[in-house]
TORKOL-4160 file (C-alpha; in steps of 0.2 Angstrom, whole numbers, padded with zeros to 4 digits, m for minus):
427
<pt num="1" X="0602" Y="0567" Z="0540"/>
<pt num="2" X="0612" Y="0552" Z="0536"/>
<pt num="3" X="0605" Y="0552" Z="0517"/>
<pt num="4" X="0614" Y="0569" Z="0516"/>
<pt num="5" X="0631" Y="0563" Z="0523"/>
<pt num="6" X="0646" Y="0561" Z="0511"/>
<pt num="7" X="0648" Y="0542" Z="0507"/>
<pt num="8" X="0663" Y="0540" Z="0517"/>
<pt num="9" X="0678" Y="0541" Z="0525"/>
<pt num="10" X="0691" Y="0537" Z="0538"/>
<pt num="11" X="0698" Y="0528" Z="0525"/>
<pt num="12" X="0684" Y="0514" Z="0523"/>
<pt num="13" X="0686" Y="0518" Z="0504"/>
<pt num="14" X="0687" Y="0505" Z="0491"/>
<pt num="15" X="0706" Y="0508" Z="0488"/>
<pt num="16" X="0717" Y="0513" Z="0475"/>
<pt num="17" X="0709" Y="0501" Z="0461"/>
<pt num="18" X="0705" Y="0510" Z="0447"/>
<pt num="19" X="0687" Y="0506" Z="0435"/>
<pt num="20" X="0694" Y="0489" Z="0430"/>
<pt num="21" X="0701" Y="0484" Z="0447"/>
<pt num="22" X="0720" Y="0486" Z="0440"/>
<pt num="23" X="0732" Y="0491" Z="0455"/>
<pt num="24" X="0746" Y="0503" Z="0453"/>
<pt num="25" X="0759" Y="0497" Z="0464"/>
<pt num="26" X="0765" Y="0515" Z="0470"/>
<pt num="27" X="0748" Y="0521" Z="0470"/>
<pt num="28" X="0743" Y="0506" Z="0481"/>
<pt num="29" X="0759" Y="0509" Z="0492"/>
<pt num="30" X="0753" Y="0526" Z="0496"/>
<pt num="31" X="0737" Y="0521" Z="0500"/>
<pt num="32" X="0742" Y="0509" Z="0513"/>
<pt num="33" X="0755" Y="0520" Z="0519"/>
<pt num="34" X="0742" Y="0533" Z="0524"/>
<pt num="35" X="0730" Y="0520" Z="0530"/>
<pt num="36" X="0743" Y="0515" Z="0544"/>
<pt num="37" X="0748" Y="0533" Z="0548"/>
<pt num="38" X="0730" Y="0537" Z="0550"/>
<pt num="39" X="0729" Y="0522" Z="0563"/>
<pt num="40" X="0745" Y="0527" Z="0572"/>
<pt num="41" X="0738" Y="0546" Z="0574"/>
<pt num="42" X="0721" Y="0540" Z="0581"/>
<pt num="43" X="0730" Y="0528" Z="0593"/>
<pt num="44" X="0741" Y="0544" Z="0599"/>
<pt num="45" X="0726" Y="0555" Z="0602"/>
<pt num="46" X="0717" Y="0541" Z="0611"/>
<pt num="47" X="0731" Y="0541" Z="0623"/>
<pt num="48" X="0725" Y="0544" Z="0642"/>
<pt num="49" X="0736" Y="0561" Z="0643"/>
<pt num="50" X="0723" Y="0568" Z="0631"/>
<pt num="51" X="0708" Y="0564" Z="0640"/>
<pt num="52" X="0706" Y="0580" Z="0650"/>
<pt num="53" X="0707" Y="0591" Z="0633"/>
<pt num="54" X="0696" Y="0579" Z="0625"/>
<pt num="55" X="0682" Y="0583" Z="0636"/>
<pt num="56" X="0687" Y="0604" Z="0636"/>
<pt num="57" X="0684" Y="0600" Z="0617"/>
<pt num="58" X="0670" Y="0590" Z="0617"/>
<pt num="59" X="0660" Y="0604" Z="0626"/>
<pt num="60" X="0668" Y="0617" Z="0614"/>
<pt num="61" X="0662" Y="0608" Z="0598"/>
<pt num="62" X="0645" Y="0601" Z="0603"/>
<pt num="63" X="0641" Y="0618" Z="0612"/>
<pt num="64" X="0639" Y="0627" Z="0594"/>
<pt num="65" X="0627" Y="0614" Z="0588"/>
<pt num="66" X="0609" Y="0616" Z="0590"/>
<pt num="67" X="0603" Y="0605" Z="0605"/>
<pt num="68" X="0592" Y="0594" Z="0593"/>
<pt num="69" X="0607" Y="0588" Z="0582"/>
<pt num="70" X="0621" Y="0587" Z="0597"/>
<pt num="71" X="0619" Y="0569" Z="0599"/>
<pt num="72" X="0637" Y="0562" Z="0606"/>
<pt num="73" X="0630" Y="0545" Z="0603"/>
<pt num="74" X="0630" Y="0548" Z="0585"/>
<pt num="75" X="0645" Y="0538" Z="0576"/>
<pt num="76" X="0645" Y="0550" Z="0563"/>
<pt num="77" X="0646" Y="0567" Z="0573"/>
<pt num="78" X="0658" Y="0559" Z="0585"/>
<pt num="79" X="0670" Y="0553" Z="0571"/>
<pt num="80" X="0669" Y="0572" Z="0564"/>
<pt num="81" X="0672" Y="0578" Z="0582"/>
<pt num="82" X="0689" Y="0567" Z="0584"/>
<pt num="83" X="0695" Y="0573" Z="0567"/>
<pt num="84" X="0692" Y="0589" Z="0573"/>
<pt num="85" X="0701" Y="0586" Z="0588"/>
<pt num="86" X="0716" Y="0580" Z="0579"/>
<pt num="87" X="0718" Y="0591" Z="0565"/>
<pt num="88" X="0709" Y="0609" Z="0571"/>
<pt num="89" X="0708" Y="0610" Z="0592"/>
<pt num="90" X="0723" Y="0619" Z="0600"/>
<pt num="91" X="0733" Y="0613" Z="0614"/>
<pt num="92" X="0747" Y="0625" Z="0618"/>
<pt num="93" X="0746" Y="0633" Z="0602"/>
<pt num="94" X="0748" Y="0617" Z="0592"/>
<pt num="95" X="0738" Y="0604" Z="0586"/>
<pt num="96" X="0737" Y="0584" Z="0591"/>
<pt num="97" X="0744" Y="0582" Z="0575"/>
<pt num="98" X="0759" Y="0593" Z="0576"/>
<pt num="99" X="0761" Y="0585" Z="0593"/>
<pt num="100" X="0761" Y="0567" Z="0585"/>
<pt num="101" X="0773" Y="0572" Z="0571"/>
<pt num="102" X="0787" Y="0579" Z="0584"/>
<pt num="103" X="0786" Y="0560" Z="0590"/>
<pt num="104" X="0799" Y="0547" Z="0585"/>
<pt num="105" X="0797" Y="0531" Z="0576"/>
<pt num="106" X="0791" Y="0540" Z="0561"/>
<pt num="107" X="0797" Y="0534" Z="0541"/>
<pt num="108" X="0803" Y="0550" Z="0532"/>
<pt num="109" X="0788" Y="0545" Z="0520"/>
<pt num="110" X="0777" Y="0546" Z="0534"/>
<pt num="111" X="0784" Y="0564" Z="0540"/>
<pt num="112" X="0782" Y="0571" Z="0524"/>
<pt num="113" X="0764" Y="0566" Z="0524"/>
<pt num="114" X="0761" Y="0574" Z="0541"/>
<pt num="115" X="0768" Y="0590" Z="0535"/>
<pt num="116" X="0755" Y="0590" Z="0521"/>
<pt num="117" X="0741" Y="0584" Z="0533"/>
<pt num="118" X="0745" Y="0601" Z="0545"/>
<pt num="119" X="0739" Y="0609" Z="0531"/>
<pt num="120" X="0722" Y="0601" Z="0528"/>
<pt num="121" X="0706" Y="0611" Z="0533"/>
<pt num="122" X="0689" Y="0606" Z="0530"/>
<pt num="123" X="0682" Y="0618" Z="0517"/>
<pt num="124" X="0667" Y="0619" Z="0505"/>
<pt num="125" X="0669" Y="0610" Z="0489"/>
<pt num="126" X="0658" Y="0608" Z="0473"/>
<pt num="127" X="0659" Y="0593" Z="0463"/>
<pt num="128" X="0664" Y="0598" Z="0445"/>
<pt num="129" X="0666" Y="0581" Z="0435"/>
<pt num="130" X="0668" Y="0562" Z="0439"/>
<pt num="131" X="0679" Y="0552" Z="0428"/>
<pt num="132" X="0684" Y="0533" Z="0427"/>
<pt num="133" X="0672" Y="0528" Z="0439"/>
<pt num="134" X="0683" Y="0533" Z="0455"/>
<pt num="135" X="0689" Y="0552" Z="0453"/>
<pt num="136" X="0682" Y="0566" Z="0456"/>
<pt num="137" X="0686" Y="0585" Z="0453"/>
<pt num="138" X="0681" Y="0596" Z="0466"/>
<pt num="139" X="0683" Y="0615" Z="0466"/>
<pt num="140" X="0687" Y="0623" Z="0484"/>
<pt num="141" X="0675" Y="0637" Z="0484"/>
<pt num="142" X="0684" Y="0646" Z="0498"/>
<pt num="143" X="0701" Y="0645" Z="0493"/>
<pt num="144" X="0698" Y="0646" Z="0473"/>
<pt num="145" X="0707" Y="0631" Z="0468"/>
<pt num="146" X="0704" Y="0613" Z="0461"/>
<pt num="147" X="0708" Y="0597" Z="0467"/>
<pt num="148" X="0706" Y="0578" Z="0463"/>
<pt num="149" X="0700" Y="0565" Z="0475"/>
<pt num="150" X="0702" Y="0546" Z="0470"/>
<pt num="151" X="0684" Y="0538" Z="0479"/>
<pt num="152" X="0676" Y="0524" Z="0469"/>
<pt num="153" X="0660" Y="0524" Z="0483"/>
<pt num="154" X="0657" Y="0543" Z="0483"/>
<pt num="155" X="0656" Y="0544" Z="0464"/>
<pt num="156" X="0645" Y="0532" Z="0463"/>
<pt num="157" X="0635" Y="0540" Z="0477"/>
<pt num="158" X="0637" Y="0560" Z="0472"/>
<pt num="159" X="0632" Y="0569" Z="0457"/>
<pt num="160" X="0642" Y="0585" Z="0448"/>
<pt num="161" X="0636" Y="0600" Z="0458"/>
<pt num="162" X="0633" Y="0596" Z="0474"/>
<pt num="163" X="0642" Y="0602" Z="0489"/>
<pt num="164" X="0654" Y="0594" Z="0501"/>
<pt num="165" X="0660" Y="0601" Z="0516"/>
<pt num="166" X="0675" Y="0589" Z="0521"/>
<pt num="167" X="0692" Y="0587" Z="0523"/>
<pt num="168" X="0705" Y="0580" Z="0510"/>
<pt num="169" X="0720" Y="0573" Z="0513"/>
<pt num="170" X="0736" Y="0571" Z="0503"/>
<pt num="171" X="0742" Y="0552" Z="0499"/>
<pt num="172" X="0758" Y="0561" Z="0490"/>
<pt num="173" X="0752" Y="0561" Z="0471"/>
<pt num="174" X="0734" Y="0557" Z="0475"/>
<pt num="175" X="0721" Y="0562" Z="0488"/>
<pt num="176" X="0706" Y="0555" Z="0497"/>
<pt num="177" X="0693" Y="0562" Z="0509"/>
<pt num="178" X="0701" Y="0561" Z="0528"/>
<pt num="179" X="0681" Y="0556" Z="0536"/>
<pt num="180" X="0663" Y="0556" Z="0534"/>
<pt num="181" X="0657" Y="0573" Z="0525"/>
<pt num="182" X="0641" Y="0584" Z="0524"/>
<pt num="183" X="0633" Y="0586" Z="0507"/>
<pt num="184" X="0621" Y="0598" Z="0500"/>
<pt num="185" X="0614" Y="0601" Z="0483"/>
<pt num="186" X="0623" Y="0615" Z="0472"/>
<pt num="187" X="0608" Y="0627" Z="0475"/>
<pt num="188" X="0615" Y="0632" Z="0493"/>
<pt num="189" X="0630" Y="0637" Z="0487"/>
<pt num="190" X="0628" Y="0656" Z="0487"/>
<pt num="191" X="0620" Y="0654" Z="0504"/>
<pt num="192" X="0635" Y="0645" Z="0512"/>
<pt num="193" X="0649" Y="0657" Z="0503"/>
<pt num="194" X="0637" Y="0672" Z="0509"/>
<pt num="195" X="0638" Y="0666" Z="0527"/>
<pt num="196" X="0656" Y="0661" Z="0529"/>
<pt num="197" X="0660" Y="0680" Z="0520"/>
<pt num="198" X="0651" Y="0686" Z="0534"/>
<pt num="199" X="0657" Y="0674" Z="0548"/>
<pt num="200" X="0675" Y="0679" Z="0542"/>
<pt num="201" X="0673" Y="0697" Z="0539"/>
<pt num="202" X="0668" Y="0698" Z="0558"/>
<pt num="203" X="0681" Y="0685" Z="0564"/>
<pt num="204" X="0696" Y="0695" Z="0556"/>
<pt num="205" X="0688" Y="0714" Z="0562"/>
<pt num="206" X="0689" Y="0704" Z="0579"/>
<pt num="207" X="0707" Y="0699" Z="0576"/>
<pt num="208" X="0710" Y="0719" Z="0570"/>
<pt num="209" X="0719" Y="0712" Z="0554"/>
<pt num="210" X="0714" Y="0701" Z="0541"/>
<pt num="211" X="0721" Y="0683" Z="0539"/>
<pt num="212" X="0724" Y="0669" Z="0528"/>
<pt num="213" X="0709" Y="0657" Z="0523"/>
<pt num="214" X="0717" Y="0643" Z="0529"/>
<pt num="215" X="0719" Y="0651" Z="0548"/>
<pt num="216" X="0701" Y="0655" Z="0547"/>
<pt num="217" X="0696" Y="0638" Z="0541"/>
<pt num="218" X="0705" Y="0631" Z="0556"/>
<pt num="219" X="0700" Y="0641" Z="0568"/>
<pt num="220" X="0682" Y="0643" Z="0563"/>
<pt num="221" X="0681" Y="0624" Z="0559"/>
<pt num="222" X="0669" Y="0618" Z="0573"/>
<pt num="223" X="0658" Y="0634" Z="0570"/>
<pt num="224" X="0657" Y="0632" Z="0549"/>
<pt num="225" X="0652" Y="0612" Z="0554"/>
<pt num="226" X="0638" Y="0618" Z="0565"/>
<pt num="227" X="0632" Y="0631" Z="0550"/>
<pt num="228" X="0634" Y="0618" Z="0538"/>
<pt num="229" X="0625" Y="0604" Z="0551"/>
<pt num="230" X="0609" Y="0614" Z="0552"/>
<pt num="231" X="0610" Y="0619" Z="0532"/>
<pt num="232" X="0608" Y="0599" Z="0529"/>
<pt num="233" X="0595" Y="0598" Z="0543"/>
<pt num="234" X="0585" Y="0611" Z="0535"/>
<pt num="235" X="0587" Y="0604" Z="0518"/>
<pt num="236" X="0585" Y="0586" Z="0524"/>
<pt num="237" X="0566" Y="0592" Z="0532"/>
<pt num="238" X="0562" Y="0601" Z="0515"/>
<pt num="239" X="0568" Y="0586" Z="0504"/>
<pt num="240" X="0555" Y="0575" Z="0515"/>
<pt num="241" X="0539" Y="0586" Z="0513"/>
<pt num="242" X="0544" Y="0593" Z="0496"/>
<pt num="243" X="0536" Y="0585" Z="0479"/>
<pt num="244" X="0548" Y="0579" Z="0468"/>
<pt num="245" X="0546" Y="0595" Z="0457"/>
<pt num="246" X="0549" Y="0606" Z="0470"/>
<pt num="247" X="0565" Y="0596" Z="0476"/>
<pt num="248" X="0574" Y="0599" Z="0460"/>
<pt num="249" X="0570" Y="0618" Z="0461"/>
<pt num="250" X="0578" Y="0631" Z="0471"/>
<pt num="251" X="0577" Y="0629" Z="0490"/>
<pt num="252" X="0558" Y="0635" Z="0498"/>
<pt num="253" X="0561" Y="0653" Z="0503"/>
<pt num="254" X="0554" Y="0649" Z="0520"/>
<pt num="255" X="0568" Y="0636" Z="0522"/>
<pt num="256" X="0580" Y="0649" Z="0518"/>
<pt num="257" X="0574" Y="0661" Z="0531"/>
<pt num="258" X="0575" Y="0648" Z="0544"/>
<pt num="259" X="0593" Y="0647" Z="0541"/>
<pt num="260" X="0596" Y="0665" Z="0540"/>
<pt num="261" X="0587" Y="0668" Z="0556"/>
<pt num="262" X="0597" Y="0653" Z="0566"/>
<pt num="263" X="0615" Y="0664" Z="0558"/>
<pt num="264" X="0610" Y="0679" Z="0562"/>
<pt num="265" X="0602" Y="0673" Z="0581"/>
<pt num="266" X="0620" Y="0668" Z="0583"/>
<pt num="267" X="0629" Y="0682" Z="0576"/>
<pt num="268" X="0618" Y="0697" Z="0586"/>
<pt num="269" X="0623" Y="0688" Z="0603"/>
<pt num="270" X="0640" Y="0686" Z="0601"/>
<pt num="271" X="0650" Y="0699" Z="0611"/>
<pt num="272" X="0662" Y="0711" Z="0601"/>
<pt num="273" X="0679" Y="0720" Z="0606"/>
<pt num="274" X="0674" Y="0733" Z="0595"/>
<pt num="275" X="0659" Y="0736" Z="0604"/>
<pt num="276" X="0667" Y="0736" Z="0621"/>
<pt num="277" X="0663" Y="0718" Z="0624"/>
<pt num="278" X="0645" Y="0721" Z="0622"/>
<pt num="279" X="0634" Y="0709" Z="0610"/>
<pt num="280" X="0628" Y="0719" Z="0593"/>
<pt num="281" X="0609" Y="0718" Z="0601"/>
<pt num="282" X="0616" Y="0724" Z="0618"/>
<pt num="283" X="0624" Y="0740" Z="0608"/>
<pt num="284" X="0610" Y="0743" Z="0597"/>
<pt num="285" X="0599" Y="0747" Z="0615"/>
<pt num="286" X="0607" Y="0764" Z="0614"/>
<pt num="287" X="0611" Y="0778" Z="0600"/>
<pt num="288" X="0629" Y="0777" Z="0601"/>
<pt num="289" X="0628" Y="0760" Z="0599"/>
<pt num="290" X="0617" Y="0759" Z="0584"/>
<pt num="291" X="0630" Y="0773" Z="0578"/>
<pt num="292" X="0644" Y="0760" Z="0582"/>
<pt num="293" X="0636" Y="0747" Z="0573"/>
<pt num="294" X="0633" Y="0756" Z="0558"/>
<pt num="295" X="0651" Y="0762" Z="0556"/>
<pt num="296" X="0656" Y="0742" Z="0559"/>
<pt num="297" X="0644" Y="0736" Z="0546"/>
<pt num="298" X="0650" Y="0749" Z="0533"/>
<pt num="299" X="0667" Y="0744" Z="0537"/>
<pt num="300" X="0666" Y="0725" Z="0534"/>
<pt num="301" X="0656" Y="0729" Z="0517"/>
<pt num="302" X="0671" Y="0741" Z="0510"/>
<pt num="303" X="0682" Y="0727" Z="0517"/>
<pt num="304" X="0674" Y="0714" Z="0508"/>
<pt num="305" X="0673" Y="0722" Z="0493"/>
<pt num="306" X="0693" Y="0724" Z="0494"/>
<pt num="307" X="0696" Y="0709" Z="0499"/>
<pt num="308" X="0693" Y="0697" Z="0485"/>
<pt num="309" X="0683" Y="0686" Z="0495"/>
<pt num="310" X="0672" Y="0671" Z="0486"/>
<pt num="311" X="0655" Y="0675" Z="0479"/>
<pt num="312" X="0643" Y="0692" Z="0477"/>
<pt num="313" X="0648" Y="0705" Z="0490"/>
<pt num="314" X="0641" Y="0703" Z="0507"/>
<pt num="315" X="0622" Y="0710" Z="0507"/>
<pt num="316" X="0622" Y="0716" Z="0529"/>
<pt num="317" X="0604" Y="0724" Z="0527"/>
<pt num="318" X="0597" Y="0709" Z="0533"/>
<pt num="319" X="0609" Y="0709" Z="0549"/>
<pt num="320" X="0604" Y="0727" Z="0551"/>
<pt num="321" X="0586" Y="0721" Z="0549"/>
<pt num="322" X="0589" Y="0707" Z="0564"/>
<pt num="323" X="0594" Y="0718" Z="0575"/>
<pt num="324" X="0580" Y="0730" Z="0574"/>
<pt num="325" X="0567" Y="0717" Z="0575"/>
<pt num="326" X="0574" Y="0709" Z="0589"/>
<pt num="327" X="0577" Y="0722" Z="0599"/>
<pt num="328" X="0558" Y="0729" Z="0595"/>
<pt num="329" X="0551" Y="0712" Z="0600"/>
<pt num="330" X="0545" Y="0718" Z="0617"/>
<pt num="331" X="0553" Y="0714" Z="0634"/>
<pt num="332" X="0550" Y="0699" Z="0645"/>
<pt num="333" X="0557" Y="0701" Z="0662"/>
<pt num="334" X="0542" Y="0694" Z="0672"/>
<pt num="335" X="0542" Y="0679" Z="0662"/>
<pt num="336" X="0561" Y="0676" Z="0664"/>
<pt num="337" X="0558" Y="0676" Z="0683"/>
<pt num="338" X="0545" Y="0664" Z="0681"/>
<pt num="339" X="0556" Y="0653" Z="0670"/>
<pt num="340" X="0570" Y="0653" Z="0684"/>
<pt num="341" X="0559" Y="0648" Z="0698"/>
<pt num="342" X="0551" Y="0635" Z="0688"/>
<pt num="343" X="0566" Y="0629" Z="0681"/>
<pt num="344" X="0575" Y="0629" Z="0697"/>
<pt num="345" X="0560" Y="0618" Z="0706"/>
<pt num="346" X="0560" Y="0606" Z="0693"/>
<pt num="347" X="0579" Y="0602" Z="0698"/>
<pt num="348" X="0576" Y="0601" Z="0716"/>
<pt num="349" X="0585" Y="0617" Z="0721"/>
<pt num="350" X="0578" Y="0625" Z="0736"/>
<pt num="351" X="0570" Y="0642" Z="0742"/>
<pt num="352" X="0585" Y="0652" Z="0745"/>
<pt num="353" X="0594" Y="0646" Z="0730"/>
<pt num="354" X="0581" Y="0651" Z="0719"/>
<pt num="355" X="0579" Y="0667" Z="0727"/>
<pt num="356" X="0599" Y="0672" Z="0722"/>
<pt num="357" X="0596" Y="0667" Z="0706"/>
<pt num="358" X="0580" Y="0677" Z="0704"/>
<pt num="359" X="0592" Y="0692" Z="0711"/>
<pt num="360" X="0607" Y="0688" Z="0699"/>
<pt num="361" X="0595" Y="0691" Z="0686"/>
<pt num="362" X="0588" Y="0708" Z="0692"/>
<pt num="363" X="0606" Y="0714" Z="0694"/>
<pt num="364" X="0609" Y="0709" Z="0678"/>
<pt num="365" X="0595" Y="0716" Z="0668"/>
<pt num="366" X="0595" Y="0732" Z="0677"/>
<pt num="367" X="0613" Y="0735" Z="0672"/>
<pt num="368" X="0614" Y="0729" Z="0655"/>
<pt num="369" X="0594" Y="0730" Z="0649"/>
<pt num="370" X="0595" Y="0715" Z="0638"/>
<pt num="371" X="0583" Y="0710" Z="0623"/>
<pt num="372" X="0569" Y="0695" Z="0628"/>
<pt num="373" X="0566" Y="0686" Z="0612"/>
<pt num="374" X="0569" Y="0672" Z="0620"/>
<pt num="375" X="0566" Y="0674" Z="0638"/>
<pt num="376" X="0569" Y="0656" Z="0640"/>
<pt num="377" X="0588" Y="0657" Z="0633"/>
<pt num="378" X="0590" Y="0670" Z="0649"/>
<pt num="379" X="0582" Y="0661" Z="0660"/>
<pt num="380" X="0595" Y="0645" Z="0657"/>
<pt num="381" X="0611" Y="0657" Z="0657"/>
<pt num="382" X="0605" Y="0662" Z="0675"/>
<pt num="383" X="0602" Y="0645" Z="0680"/>
<pt num="384" X="0618" Y="0638" Z="0672"/>
<pt num="385" X="0626" Y="0654" Z="0683"/>
<pt num="386" X="0619" Y="0648" Z="0697"/>
<pt num="387" X="0625" Y="0630" Z="0694"/>
<pt num="388" X="0643" Y="0636" Z="0690"/>
<pt num="389" X="0643" Y="0647" Z="0708"/>
<pt num="390" X="0639" Y="0631" Z="0716"/>
<pt num="391" X="0649" Y="0620" Z="0709"/>
<pt num="392" X="0635" Y="0608" Z="0702"/>
<pt num="393" X="0645" Y="0600" Z="0686"/>
<pt num="394" X="0628" Y="0588" Z="0683"/>
<pt num="395" X="0619" Y="0606" Z="0674"/>
<pt num="396" X="0627" Y="0608" Z="0659"/>
<pt num="397" X="0624" Y="0619" Z="0644"/>
<pt num="398" X="0615" Y="0605" Z="0634"/>
<pt num="399" X="0603" Y="0599" Z="0646"/>
<pt num="400" X="0596" Y="0617" Z="0648"/>
<pt num="401" X="0595" Y="0617" Z="0629"/>
<pt num="402" X="0584" Y="0604" Z="0630"/>
<pt num="403" X="0574" Y="0610" Z="0645"/>
<pt num="404" X="0571" Y="0628" Z="0638"/>
<pt num="405" X="0572" Y="0625" Z="0620"/>
<pt num="406" X="0587" Y="0636" Z="0614"/>
<pt num="407" X="0603" Y="0632" Z="0609"/>
<pt num="408" X="0619" Y="0629" Z="0618"/>
<pt num="409" X="0626" Y="0641" Z="0610"/>
<pt num="410" X="0613" Y="0656" Z="0614"/>
<pt num="411" X="0614" Y="0649" Z="0633"/>
<pt num="412" X="0633" Y="0651" Z="0632"/>
<pt num="413" X="0633" Y="0668" Z="0625"/>
<pt num="414" X="0621" Y="0674" Z="0638"/>
<pt num="415" X="0630" Y="0667" Z="0652"/>
<pt num="416" X="0648" Y="0676" Z="0645"/>
<pt num="417" X="0637" Y="0692" Z="0645"/>
<pt num="418" X="0631" Y="0689" Z="0665"/>
<pt num="419" X="0648" Y="0684" Z="0669"/>
<pt num="420" X="0655" Y="0699" Z="0661"/>
<pt num="421" X="0644" Y="0712" Z="0668"/>
<pt num="422" X="0643" Y="0704" Z="0687"/>
<pt num="423" X="0660" Y="0702" Z="0688"/>
<pt num="424" X="0656" Y="0683" Z="0691"/>
<pt num="425" X="0670" Y="0672" Z="0694"/>
<pt num="426" X="0673" Y="0657" Z="0681"/>
<pt num="427" X="0673" Y="0654" Z="0662"/>
């Protein structure tokens, strides 16, 4: 995936020099001020008072990544996580950056920069123009505005048309990349915008009101990061296996379908207030639920037509097709039983605990009548529920995701459904 990452971040750029290495003194001072302020911000966020919150944020951020991508020893991923923790994660309604801005000892210029940084969001940018060996003109595809960034290394490693998922920070008169970003070829533009639009419509529907794109980009930043990371991974695999002529063409349909399956798998398993806490898959099992889903999808499509959202209108037919094909894929109750027993025995759990887990599964399945497209995801969720009840912190969703070859996010969704249905304690 490294060849698909943005060439830089965290201030490690070539500085404010132009193509002929002539330095504008005011530009240089702004750049140095920004570097110094970022160092102070990182030191503040690394304070022991945030240690517990960092653990909670870490679980949230990595739980939505595919288990085979959630490597917290990867410097690039950890750098992006820490940036998200500082800018987007909320502690008591405020970000770490906002708490930092309230601290004393900041110069007037630093406070002014922080006010601008509070509004800095990761977004999807398309490279429109490269100039002067150091300047990029980018188009924010979500919020519909242009912005210029100075970064000589980036100019040397990307081309017009490329897409970046990245955060941009103001340095006064100029801008720079906050940290390493994700790069995709321009042919992914419609795929990314379609997925963002669908996610945003459901996000706003759950909020019962349409908010700003800035608020959406902040609150769903970790979800969008996981979404784009998956796209980058699929493209990397396609790129490595394709012939040169294929790489220059549009992405293979099978690769695009793989990503759509990933996105819709997440959506159909997400509980929604409008469905009385049920997931779309759970609602689809009943006639009244299917009617409610049809109304919901129609409402979303109408809302999108009026919203002025980026890109073409949402095509929600694939979501409905996903629901019907997944719900019709058969049952696997006995298979879940077997996976629960095998998994717990391998972990060293005793017979009474295994029996309790299987009983818990039978209680839930008789009430909720879940679908069984991925029995391993249900077995993992039951084992996770048992581990939480036993106070076994060594068993977490990432471990179970690897064991059962499913995503940690799916385990989390299934566990939450079990917990709600059976009124289990915990979160």
